[in-house]
N, CA, C and O atoms as a Tinker XYZ file with bonds, in Angstrom:
   432  protein
     1  N     15.285000   23.599000  -15.456000    73     2
     2  CA    15.152000   22.730000  -14.430000    64     1     3
     3  C     15.882000   21.417000  -15.008000    63     2     4     5
     4  O     15.806000   21.152000  -16.208000    81     3
     5  N     16.533000   20.672000  -14.176000    73     3     6
     6  CA    17.218000   19.247000  -14.905000    64     5     7
     7  C     16.165000   18.442000  -14.500000    63     6     8     9
     8  O     15.522000   18.631000  -13.467000    81     7
     9  N     15.959000   17.460000  -15.373000    73     7    10
    10  CA    15.050000   16.178000  -15.247000    64     9    11
    11  C     15.930000   14.741000  -15.267000    63    10    12    13
    12  O     16.377000   14.201000  -16.279000    81    11
    13  N     16.056000   14.283000  -13.931000    73    11    14
    14  CA    16.547000   13.163000  -13.762000    64    13    15
    15  C     16.037000   12.096000  -14.538000    63    14    16    17
    16  O     14.834000   11.868000  -14.407000    81    15
    17  N     16.911000   11.157000  -15.581000    73    15    18
    18  CA    16.564000   10.035000  -16.182000    64    17    19
    19  C     16.942000    8.740000  -15.474000    63    18    20    21
    20  O     18.120000    8.417000  -15.324000    81    19
    21  N     15.939000    8.019000  -15.050000    73    19    22
    22  CA    16.417000    6.609000  -14.202000    64    21    23
    23  C     16.410000    5.553000  -15.532000    63    22    24    25
    24  O     15.379000    5.594000  -16.203000    81    23
    25  N     17.057000    4.978000  -15.802000    73    23    26
    26  CA    17.249000    3.972000  -16.978000    64    25    27
    27  C     17.657000    2.568000  -16.494000    63    26    28    29
    28  O     17.676000    1.649000  -17.313000    81    27
    29  N     17.952000    2.373000  -15.331000    73    27    30
    30  CA    18.476000    1.249000  -14.742000    64    29    31
    31  C     17.851000    1.092000  -13.343000    63    30    32    33
    32  O     17.389000    2.080000  -12.773000    81    31
    33  N     17.825000   -0.231000  -12.731000    73    31    34
    34  CA    17.405000   -0.309000  -11.335000    64    33    35
    35  C     18.849000   -0.344000  -10.500000    63    34    36    37
    36  O     19.983000   -0.569000  -10.923000    81    35
    37  N     18.289000    0.020000   -8.904000    73    35    38
    38  CA    19.469000    0.587000   -8.399000    64    37    39
    39  C     19.931000   -0.856000   -7.864000    63    38    40    41
    40  O     19.218000   -1.830000   -7.620000    81    39
    41  N     21.195000   -0.732000   -7.760000    73    39    42
    42  CA    22.152000   -2.373000   -7.314000    64    41    43
    43  C     21.319000   -2.736000   -5.930000    63    42    44    45
    44  O     20.628000   -2.162000   -5.088000    81    43
    45  N     21.766000   -3.904000   -6.198000    73    43    46
    46  CA    20.713000   -4.799000   -4.816000    64    45    47
    47  C     19.383000   -4.771000   -4.723000    63    46    48    49
    48  O     18.880000   -5.254000   -3.708000    81    47
    49  N     18.641000   -4.280000   -5.616000    73    47    50
    50  CA    17.266000   -3.978000   -5.493000    64    49    51
    51  C     16.477000   -5.537000   -5.543000    63    50    52    53
    52  O     16.812000   -6.347000   -6.407000    81    51
    53  N     15.461000   -5.845000   -4.586000    73    51    54
    54  CA    15.025000   -7.153000   -4.534000    64    53    55
    55  C     13.766000   -7.195000   -5.916000    63    54    56    57
    56  O     13.183000   -6.222000   -6.393000    81    55
    57  N     13.643000   -8.446000   -6.256000    73    55    58
    58  CA    12.478000   -8.273000   -7.053000    64    57    59
    59  C     10.972000   -8.417000   -6.581000    63    58    60    61
    60  O     10.555000   -9.267000   -5.794000    81    59
    61  N     10.199000   -7.379000   -7.240000    73    59    62
    62  CA     8.931000   -7.075000   -6.690000    64    61    63
    63  C      7.704000   -8.099000   -7.177000    63    62    64    65
    64  O      7.781000   -8.365000   -8.376000    81    63
    65  N      6.842000   -8.581000   -6.635000    73    63    66
    66  CA     5.977000   -9.342000   -6.994000    64    65    67
    67  C      4.592000   -8.647000   -7.541000    63    66    68    69
    68  O      4.493000   -7.595000   -6.909000    81    67
    69  N      3.801000   -8.740000   -8.179000    73    67    70
    70  CA     2.820000   -7.834000   -8.399000    64    69    71
    71  C      1.581000   -8.732000   -8.960000    63    70    72    73
    72  O      1.716000   -9.500000   -9.912000    81    71
    73  N      0.601000   -8.581000   -8.397000    73    71    74
    74  CA    -0.943000   -9.415000   -8.779000    64    73    75
    75  C     -1.876000   -8.763000   -8.518000    63    74    76    77
    76  O     -1.917000   -7.871000   -7.672000    81    75
    77  N     -2.892000   -9.194000   -9.338000    73    75    78
    78  CA    -4.407000   -8.745000   -9.501000    64    77    79
    79  C     -5.467000   -9.624000   -9.082000    63    78    80    81
    80  O     -5.634000  -10.659000   -9.727000    81    79
    81  N     -6.016000   -9.435000   -8.351000    73    79    82
    82  CA    -7.203000  -10.523000   -7.594000    64    81    83
    83  C     -8.370000  -10.237000   -7.778000    63    82    84    85
    84  O     -8.650000   -9.070000   -8.053000    81    83
    85  N     -9.262000  -11.106000   -7.691000    73    83    86
    86  CA   -10.621000  -10.611000   -7.559000    64    85    87
    87  C    -11.200000  -10.275000   -6.198000    63    86    88    89
    88  O    -10.802000  -11.103000   -5.379000    81    87
    89  N    -11.835000   -9.545000   -5.768000    73    87    90
    90  CA   -12.287000   -9.073000   -4.370000    64    89    91
    91  C    -13.102000  -10.439000   -3.555000    63    90    92    93
    92  O    -13.431000  -10.379000   -2.370000    81    91
    93  N    -13.338000  -11.624000   -4.419000    73    91    94
    94  CA   -13.793000  -12.778000   -4.196000    64    93    95
    95  C    -12.681000  -13.682000   -3.368000    63    94    96    97
    96  O    -12.940000  -14.814000   -2.959000    81    95
    97  N    -11.755000  -13.205000   -3.230000    73    95    98
    98  CA   -10.558000  -13.908000   -2.848000    64    97    99
    99  C     -9.783000  -13.155000   -1.763000    63    98   100   101
   100  O     -8.662000  -13.367000   -1.302000    81    99
   101  N    -10.638000  -12.274000   -1.501000    73    99   102
   102  CA    -9.930000  -11.346000   -0.294000    64   101   103
   103  C     -9.701000  -11.744000    1.066000    63   102   104   105
   104  O     -9.072000  -11.004000    1.822000    81   103
   105  N    -10.197000  -12.953000    1.475000    73   103   106
   106  CA    -9.518000  -13.592000    2.600000    64   105   107
   107  C     -8.162000  -14.320000    2.335000    63   106   108   109
   108  O     -7.221000  -14.170000    3.114000    81   107
   109  N     -8.082000  -15.028000    1.340000    73   107   110
   110  CA    -6.831000  -15.717000    0.980000    64   109   111
   111  C     -5.745000  -14.755000    0.632000    63   110   112   113
   112  O     -4.596000  -15.172000    0.775000    81   111
   113  N     -5.924000  -13.500000    0.186000    73   111   114
   114  CA    -4.991000  -12.230000    0.310000    64   113   115
   115  C     -4.655000  -11.940000    1.391000    63   114   116   117
   116  O     -3.432000  -11.931000    1.531000    81   115
   117  N     -5.296000  -11.662000    2.349000    73   115   118
   118  CA    -5.380000  -11.288000    3.734000    64   117   119
   119  C     -4.391000  -12.291000    4.487000    63   118   120   121
   120  O     -3.397000  -11.949000    5.128000    81   119
   121  N     -4.866000  -13.641000    4.280000    73   119   122
   122  CA    -4.226000  -14.652000    4.944000    64   121   123
   123  C     -2.741000  -14.330000    4.404000    63   122   124   125
   124  O     -1.837000  -14.209000    5.231000    81   123
   125  N     -2.429000  -14.166000    2.788000    73   123   126
   126  CA    -0.948000  -14.199000    2.625000    64   125   127
   127  C     -0.393000  -12.990000    3.200000    63   126   128   129
   128  O      0.806000  -12.953000    3.473000    81   127
   129  N     -1.238000  -11.889000    3.432000    73   127   130
   130  CA    -0.491000  -10.859000    3.872000    64   129   131
   131  C      0.100000  -10.883000    5.464000    63   130   132   133
   132  O      1.083000  -10.288000    5.904000    81   131
   133  N     -0.673000  -11.616000    6.041000    73   131   134
   134  CA    -0.430000  -12.046000    7.542000    64   133   135
   135  C      0.761000  -12.959000    7.392000    63   134   136   137
   136  O      1.575000  -12.667000    8.268000    81   135
   137  N      1.133000  -13.817000    6.732000    73   135   138
   138  CA     2.171000  -14.545000    6.429000    64   137   139
   139  C      3.561000  -13.756000    5.970000    63   138   140   141
   140  O      4.702000  -13.949000    6.390000    81   139
   141  N      3.221000  -13.057000    5.237000    73   139   142
   142  CA     4.380000  -12.203000    5.023000    64   141   143
   143  C      4.799000  -11.038000    6.111000    63   142   144   145
   144  O      5.942000  -10.645000    6.346000    81   143
   145  N      3.943000  -10.726000    6.528000    73   143   146
   146  CA     4.108000   -9.826000    7.724000    64   145   147
   147  C      5.196000  -10.788000    8.985000    63   146   148   149
   148  O      6.267000  -10.454000    9.491000    81   147
   149  N      4.511000  -11.833000    9.138000    73   147   150
   150  CA     4.985000  -12.711000    9.950000    64   149   151
   151  C      6.496000  -12.876000    9.760000    63   150   152   153
   152  O      7.239000  -12.865000   10.742000    81   151
   153  N      7.026000  -13.048000    8.355000    73   151   154
   154  CA     8.260000  -13.326000    8.033000    64   153   155
   155  C      9.019000  -12.057000    7.641000    63   154   156   157
   156  O      9.976000  -12.050000    6.867000    81   155
   157  N      8.495000  -10.969000    8.254000    73   155   158
   158  CA     9.239000   -9.456000    8.139000    64   157   159
   159  C      9.163000   -8.646000    7.065000    63   158   160   161
   160  O      9.660000   -7.526000    6.947000    81   159
   161  N      8.360000   -9.405000    6.090000    73   159   162
   162  CA     8.250000   -8.411000    5.039000    64   161   163
   163  C      7.116000   -7.190000    4.801000    63   162   164   165
   164  O      6.189000   -7.146000    5.610000    81   163
   165  N      7.159000   -6.239000    3.762000    73   163   166
   166  CA     6.616000   -5.497000    3.617000    64   165   167
   167  C      5.651000   -5.725000    2.245000    63   166   168   169
   168  O      5.992000   -6.447000    1.308000    81   167
   169  N      4.542000   -5.066000    2.299000    73   167   170
   170  CA     3.965000   -4.879000    0.779000    64   169   171
   171  C      2.821000   -3.501000    0.581000    63   170   172   173
   172  O      2.114000   -2.910000    1.397000    81   171
   173  N      2.996000   -3.361000   -0.655000    73   171   174
   174  CA     1.747000   -2.203000   -0.798000    64   173   175
   175  C      0.746000   -2.788000   -1.470000    63   174   176   177
   176  O      0.853000   -3.809000   -2.149000    81   175
   177  N     -0.664000   -1.875000   -1.210000    73   175   178
   178  CA    -1.750000   -2.147000   -1.691000    64   177   179
   179  C     -2.182000   -0.932000   -2.323000    63   178   180   181
   180  O     -2.360000    0.190000   -1.849000    81   179
   181  N     -2.324000   -1.416000   -3.584000    73   179   182
   182  CA    -2.562000   -0.028000   -4.798000    64   181   183
   183  C     -3.915000   -0.020000   -5.293000    63   182   184   185
   184  O     -4.420000   -0.871000   -6.025000    81   183
   185  N     -4.584000    1.266000   -4.714000    73   183   186
   186  CA    -5.986000    1.102000   -5.135000    64   185   187
   187  C     -6.300000    2.195000   -6.254000    63   186   188   189
   188  O     -5.560000    3.178000   -6.285000    81   187
   189  N     -7.314000    2.101000   -7.153000    73   187   190
   190  CA    -7.413000    2.702000   -8.163000    64   189   191
   191  C     -8.314000    4.481000   -7.836000    63   190   192   193
   192  O     -8.619000    5.304000   -8.699000    81   191
   193  N     -8.481000    4.561000   -6.669000    73   191   194
   194  CA    -9.158000    5.657000   -6.412000    64   193   195
   195  C     -8.805000    6.072000   -4.611000    63   194   196   197
   196  O     -8.364000    5.250000   -3.809000    81   195
   197  N     -9.051000    7.176000   -4.365000    73   195   198
   198  CA    -8.758000    7.758000   -3.002000    64   197   199
   199  C     -9.934000    7.503000   -2.379000    63   198   200   201
   200  O     -9.862000    6.653000   -1.492000    81   199
   201  N    -10.832000    7.914000   -2.549000    73   199   202
   202  CA   -12.082000    7.867000   -1.943000    64   201   203
   203  C    -13.577000    7.199000   -2.895000    63   202   204   205
   204  O    -13.635000    6.919000   -4.092000    81   203
   205  N    -14.539000    7.108000   -1.950000    73   203   206
   206  CA   -15.703000    6.398000   -3.045000    64   205   207
   207  C    -16.023000    6.996000   -4.073000    63   206   208   209
   208  O    -15.752000    8.196000   -4.116000    81   207
   209  N    -16.694000    6.371000   -5.223000    73   207   210
   210  CA   -16.899000    7.145000   -6.407000    64   209   211
   211  C    -18.724000    6.450000   -6.464000    63   210   212   213
   212  O    -19.205000    5.413000   -6.007000    81   211
   213  N    -19.307000    7.566000   -7.223000    73   211   214
   214  CA   -20.793000    6.940000   -7.404000    64   213   215
   215  C    -20.685000    6.653000   -8.917000    63   214   216   217
   216  O    -21.762000    6.389000   -9.451000    81   215
   217  N    -19.609000    6.654000   -9.699000    73   215   218
   218  CA   -19.576000    6.703000  -11.050000    64   217   219
   219  C    -18.850000    5.274000  -11.271000    63   218   220   221
   220  O    -19.130000    4.687000  -12.316000    81   219
   221  N    -17.815000    4.582000  -10.250000    73   219   222
   222  CA   -17.228000    3.346000  -10.484000    64   221   223
   223  C    -17.558000    2.855000   -9.267000    63   222   224   225
   224  O    -17.915000    3.448000   -8.250000    81   223
   225  N    -17.368000    1.490000   -9.527000    73   223   226
   226  CA   -17.556000    0.504000   -8.598000    64   225   227
   227  C    -16.358000   -0.272000   -8.111000    63   226   228   229
   228  O    -16.320000   -1.499000   -8.204000    81   227
   229  N    -15.534000    0.330000   -7.672000    73   227   230
   230  CA   -13.778000    0.106000   -7.487000    64   229   231
   231  C    -13.726000    0.476000   -5.685000    63   230   232   233
   232  O    -14.328000    1.262000   -4.954000    81   231
   233  N    -12.949000   -0.283000   -5.547000    73   231   234
   234  CA   -12.746000   -0.153000   -3.940000    64   233   235
   235  C    -11.445000    0.849000   -3.839000    63   234   236   237
   236  O    -10.319000    0.708000   -4.316000    81   235
   237  N    -12.006000    1.915000   -3.044000    73   235   238
   238  CA   -10.924000    3.278000   -2.592000    64   237   239
   239  C    -10.032000    3.076000   -1.921000    63   238   240   241
   240  O    -10.142000    2.058000   -1.238000    81   239
   241  N     -9.004000    3.720000   -1.793000    73   239   242
   242  CA    -7.784000    3.454000   -0.814000    64   241   243
   243  C     -8.295000    3.579000    0.616000    63   242   244   245
   244  O     -7.954000    2.767000    1.476000    81   243
   245  N     -9.113000    4.596000    0.866000    73   243   246
   246  CA    -9.402000    4.991000    2.152000    64   245   247
   247  C    -10.343000    3.884000    2.651000    63   246   248   249
   248  O    -10.379000    3.542000    3.833000    81   247
   249  N    -11.151000    3.308000    1.625000    73   247   250
   250  CA   -11.926000    1.724000    2.144000    64   249   251
   251  C    -11.118000    1.090000    2.720000    63   250   252   253
   252  O    -11.095000    0.940000    3.942000    81   251
   253  N    -10.136000    0.504000    1.720000    73   251   254
   254  CA    -9.261000   -0.798000    1.716000    64   253   255
   255  C     -8.540000   -0.596000    3.071000    63   254   256   257
   256  O     -8.593000   -1.431000    3.973000    81   255
   257  N     -7.676000    0.896000    3.171000    73   255   258
   258  CA    -7.051000    0.992000    4.003000    64   257   259
   259  C     -7.911000    0.584000    5.561000    63   258   260   261
   260  O     -7.412000   -0.195000    6.373000    81   259
   261  N     -9.295000    1.281000    5.783000    73   259   262
   262  CA    -9.805000    1.060000    7.063000    64   261   263
   263  C     -9.924000   -0.594000    7.390000    63   262   264   265
   264  O     -9.655000   -1.152000    8.454000    81   263
   265  N    -10.489000   -1.298000    5.933000    73   263   266
   266  CA   -10.564000   -2.784000    6.263000    64   265   267
   267  C     -9.400000   -3.610000    6.558000    63   266   268   269
   268  O     -9.376000   -4.683000    7.161000    81   267
   269  N     -8.539000   -3.020000    6.097000    73   267   270
   270  CA    -7.133000   -4.000000    6.331000    64   269   271
   271  C     -6.614000   -3.582000    7.667000    63   270   272   273
   272  O     -6.141000   -4.436000    8.415000    81   271
   273  N     -6.679000   -2.141000    8.069000    73   271   274
   274  CA    -6.355000   -1.824000    9.572000    64   273   275
   275  C     -7.331000   -2.763000   10.552000    63   274   276   277
   276  O     -6.837000   -3.252000   11.568000    81   275
   277  N     -8.169000   -2.905000   10.349000    73   275   278
   278  CA    -9.430000   -3.570000   11.182000    64   277   279
   279  C     -8.811000   -5.061000   11.187000    63   278   280   281
   280  O     -8.564000   -5.528000   12.300000    81   279
   281  N     -8.555000   -5.799000   10.132000    73   279   282
   282  CA    -7.971000   -6.932000   10.080000    64   281   283
   283  C     -6.811000   -7.220000   10.519000    63   282   284   285
   284  O     -6.655000   -8.058000   11.406000    81   283
   285  N     -5.899000   -6.616000   10.004000    73   283   286
   286  CA    -4.412000   -6.774000   10.631000    64   285   287
   287  C     -3.653000   -6.266000   11.751000    63   286   288   289
   288  O     -2.589000   -6.712000   12.180000    81   287
   289  N     -4.590000   -4.890000   12.343000    73   287   290
   290  CA    -3.978000   -3.795000   13.272000    64   289   291
   291  C     -3.705000   -2.675000   12.960000    63   290   292   293
   292  O     -3.300000   -2.393000   11.832000    81   291
   293  N     -3.904000   -1.666000   14.070000    73   291   294
   294  CA    -3.684000   -0.306000   13.477000    64   293   295
   295  C     -2.581000    0.067000   13.214000    63   294   296   297
   296  O     -2.526000    0.995000   12.407000    81   295
   297  N     -1.330000   -0.451000   13.738000    73   295   298
   298  CA     0.133000   -0.158000   13.542000    64   297   299
   299  C      0.709000   -0.852000   12.433000    63   298   300   301
   300  O      1.745000   -0.464000   11.892000    81   299
   301  N      0.036000   -1.927000   12.055000    73   299   302
   302  CA     0.637000   -2.525000   10.686000    64   301   303
   303  C      0.073000   -1.705000    9.423000    63   302   304   305
   304  O      0.773000   -1.590000    8.417000    81   303
   305  N     -1.032000   -1.216000    9.490000    73   303   306
   306  CA    -1.349000   -0.738000    8.166000    64   305   307
   307  C     -1.147000    0.774000    7.718000    63   306   308   309
   308  O     -1.860000    1.460000    8.451000    81   307
   309  N     -0.486000    1.537000    6.843000    73   307   310
   310  CA    -0.373000    2.673000    6.918000    64   309   311
   311  C     -1.334000    3.091000    5.406000    63   310   312   313
   312  O     -1.849000    2.316000    4.601000    81   311
   313  N     -1.319000    4.802000    5.421000    73   311   314
   314  CA    -2.069000    4.994000    3.898000    64   313   315
   315  C     -1.253000    6.300000    3.390000    63   314   316   317
   316  O     -0.775000    7.255000    4.002000    81   315
   317  N     -1.284000    6.017000    2.282000    73   315   318
   318  CA    -0.677000    7.269000    1.407000    64   317   319
   319  C     -1.366000    7.767000   -0.078000    63   318   320   321
   320  O     -1.386000    7.063000   -1.088000    81   319
   321  N     -1.845000    8.945000    0.015000    73   319   322
   322  CA    -2.217000    9.346000   -1.442000    64   321   323
   323  C     -2.130000   10.676000   -1.542000    63   322   324   325
   324  O     -2.009000   11.332000   -0.507000    81   323
   325  N     -2.180000   11.397000   -2.965000    73   323   326
   326  CA    -2.044000   12.755000   -3.355000    64   325   327
   327  C     -2.796000   13.705000   -2.541000    63   326   328   329
   328  O     -2.336000   14.825000   -2.316000    81   327
   329  N     -4.170000   13.244000   -1.987000    73   327   330
   330  CA    -5.171000   14.258000   -1.253000    64   329   331
   331  C     -4.748000   14.630000    0.186000    63   330   332   333
   332  O     -5.194000   15.579000    0.830000    81   331
   333  N     -3.667000   13.594000    0.655000    73   331   334
   334  CA    -3.184000   14.234000    1.926000    64   333   335
   335  C     -2.286000   15.185000    2.167000    63   334   336   337
   336  O     -1.632000   15.526000    1.181000    81   335
   337  N     -2.037000   15.748000    3.229000    73   335   338
   338  CA    -1.376000   16.824000    3.537000    64   337   339
   339  C      0.150000   16.355000    3.233000    63   338   340   341
   340  O      0.422000   15.182000    3.488000    81   339
   341  N      1.099000   17.148000    2.736000    73   339   342
   342  CA     2.617000   16.885000    2.603000    64   341   343
   343  C      3.210000   16.231000    3.761000    63   342   344   345
   344  O      3.923000   15.230000    3.683000    81   343
   345  N      2.861000   16.888000    4.941000    73   343   346
   346  CA     3.537000   16.111000    6.254000    64   345   347
   347  C      2.832000   14.648000    6.682000    63   346   348   349
   348  O      3.423000   13.831000    7.387000    81   347
   349  N      1.799000   14.489000    6.275000    73   347   350
   350  CA     1.008000   13.214000    6.525000    64   349   351
   351  C      1.616000   12.116000    5.776000    63   350   352   353
   352  O      1.938000   11.052000    6.304000    81   351
   353  N      1.799000   12.446000    4.295000    73   351   354
   354  CA     2.466000   11.711000    3.404000    64   353   355
   355  C      3.652000   11.309000    3.752000    63   354   356   357
   356  O      3.941000   10.114000    3.699000    81   355
   357  N      4.572000   12.299000    4.185000    73   355   358
   358  CA     5.681000   11.986000    4.457000    64   357   359
   359  C      5.935000   11.094000    5.675000    63   358   360   361
   360  O      6.870000   10.296000    5.732000    81   359
   361  N      5.121000   11.267000    6.552000    73   359   362
   362  CA     5.184000   10.657000    7.806000    64   361   363
   363  C      4.598000    9.096000    7.559000    63   362   364   365
   364  O      5.076000    8.195000    8.249000    81   363
   365  N      3.673000    8.826000    6.676000    73   363   366
   366  CA     3.481000    7.426000    6.378000    64   365   367
   367  C      4.422000    6.823000    5.448000    63   366   368   369
   368  O      4.441000    5.597000    5.346000    81   367
   369  N      5.189000    7.537000    4.773000    73   367   370
   370  CA     6.378000    6.742000    3.783000    64   369   371
   371  C      7.647000    6.827000    4.809000    63   370   372   373
   372  O      8.448000    5.899000    4.702000    81   371
   373  N      7.866000    7.604000    5.572000    73   371   374
   374  CA     8.955000    7.582000    6.640000    64   373   375
   375  C      8.635000    6.128000    7.620000    63   374   376   377
   376  O      9.575000    5.389000    7.914000    81   375
   377  N      7.521000    5.890000    7.977000    73   375   378
   378  CA     7.109000    4.780000    8.736000    64   377   379
   379  C      7.239000    3.333000    7.908000    63   378   380   381
   380  O      7.717000    2.299000    8.374000    81   379
   381  N      6.772000    3.491000    6.757000    73   379   382
   382  CA     7.259000    2.251000    5.817000    64   381   383
   383  C      8.608000    1.882000    5.788000    63   382   384   385
   384  O      9.107000    0.801000    6.103000    81   383
   385  N      9.147000    2.911000    5.371000    73   383   386
   386  CA    10.782000    3.164000    5.280000    64   385   387
   387  C     11.288000    2.255000    6.389000    63   386   388   389
   388  O     11.949000    1.233000    6.200000    81   387
   389  N     10.863000    2.791000    7.695000    73   387   390
   390  CA    11.430000    2.471000    8.773000    64   389   391
   391  C     11.299000    0.988000    9.330000    63   390   392   393
   392  O     11.932000    0.460000   10.245000    81   391
   393  N     10.276000    0.455000    8.502000    73   391   394
   394  CA     9.630000   -0.910000    8.831000    64   393   395
   395  C      8.686000   -0.863000    9.887000    63   394   396   397
   396  O      8.195000   -1.924000   10.273000    81   395
   397  N      8.395000    0.094000   10.354000    73   395   398
   398  CA     7.370000    0.350000   11.234000    64   397   399
   399  C      5.706000   -0.165000   10.754000    63   398   400   401
   400  O      4.934000   -0.747000   11.516000    81   399
   401  N      5.436000    0.172000    9.472000    73   399   402
   402  CA     4.381000    0.067000    9.025000    64   401   403
   403  C      4.663000   -1.167000    7.746000    63   402   404   405
   404  O      5.446000   -0.988000    6.814000    81   403
   405  N      3.835000   -2.430000    7.953000    73   403   406
   406  CA     4.253000   -3.349000    7.170000    64   405   407
   407  C      3.590000   -3.494000    5.985000    63   406   408   409
   408  O      4.081000   -4.136000    5.056000    81   407
   409  N      2.233000   -2.819000    5.906000    73   407   410
   410  CA     1.006000   -2.739000    4.705000    64   409   411
   411  C      1.017000   -1.393000    4.144000    63   410   412   413
   412  O      0.119000   -0.816000    4.757000    81   411
   413  N      1.532000   -0.581000    3.326000    73   411   414
   414  CA     0.885000    0.382000    3.053000    64   413   415
   415  C      0.062000    0.708000    1.744000    63   414   416   417
   416  O      0.614000    0.500000    0.663000    81   415
   417  N     -1.134000    1.171000    1.774000    73   415   418
   418  CA    -2.085000    1.473000    1.121000    64   417   419
   419  C     -1.949000    2.606000    0.428000    63   418   420   421
   420  O     -1.781000    3.667000    1.030000    81   419
   421  N     -2.003000    2.548000   -1.017000    73   419   422
   422  CA    -1.634000    3.688000   -1.839000    64   421   423
   423  C     -2.591000    4.009000   -2.823000    63   422   424   425
   424  O     -3.320000    3.050000   -3.075000    81   423
   425  N     -2.869000    5.165000   -3.548000    73   423   426
   426  CA    -3.865000    5.354000   -4.727000    64   425   427
   427  C     -2.815000    5.318000   -5.872000    63   426   428   429
   428  O     -1.661000    5.739000   -5.796000    81   427
   429  N     -3.316000    4.837000   -6.770000    73   427   430
   430  CA    -2.545000    4.560000   -7.906000    64   429   431
   431  C     -2.239000    5.731000   -8.549000    63   430   432
   432  O     -1.564000    5.712000   -9.577000    81   431
């Protein structure tokens, strides 16, 4: 089996901004998301877990998805993670690629 090696960025790739913020600044982050969506932009929201953990005090992708969807709107926020059926993952990625979904919550 051949394994491709990506050693350079695709032509025309736009810069990506990454930020790590405290949950105490959640309202500020959501307001920033609203402005970005209004400008026609998209974003990924990466979480360290898929579901809740009794061991770690971290926000899981499913929980963050529910919160953002309730705050920003059902059609605005999508979810993708490795425990989803392949068909659902493909549909979530396709909706994001088409621009239908503006925020995609994912598990790191």
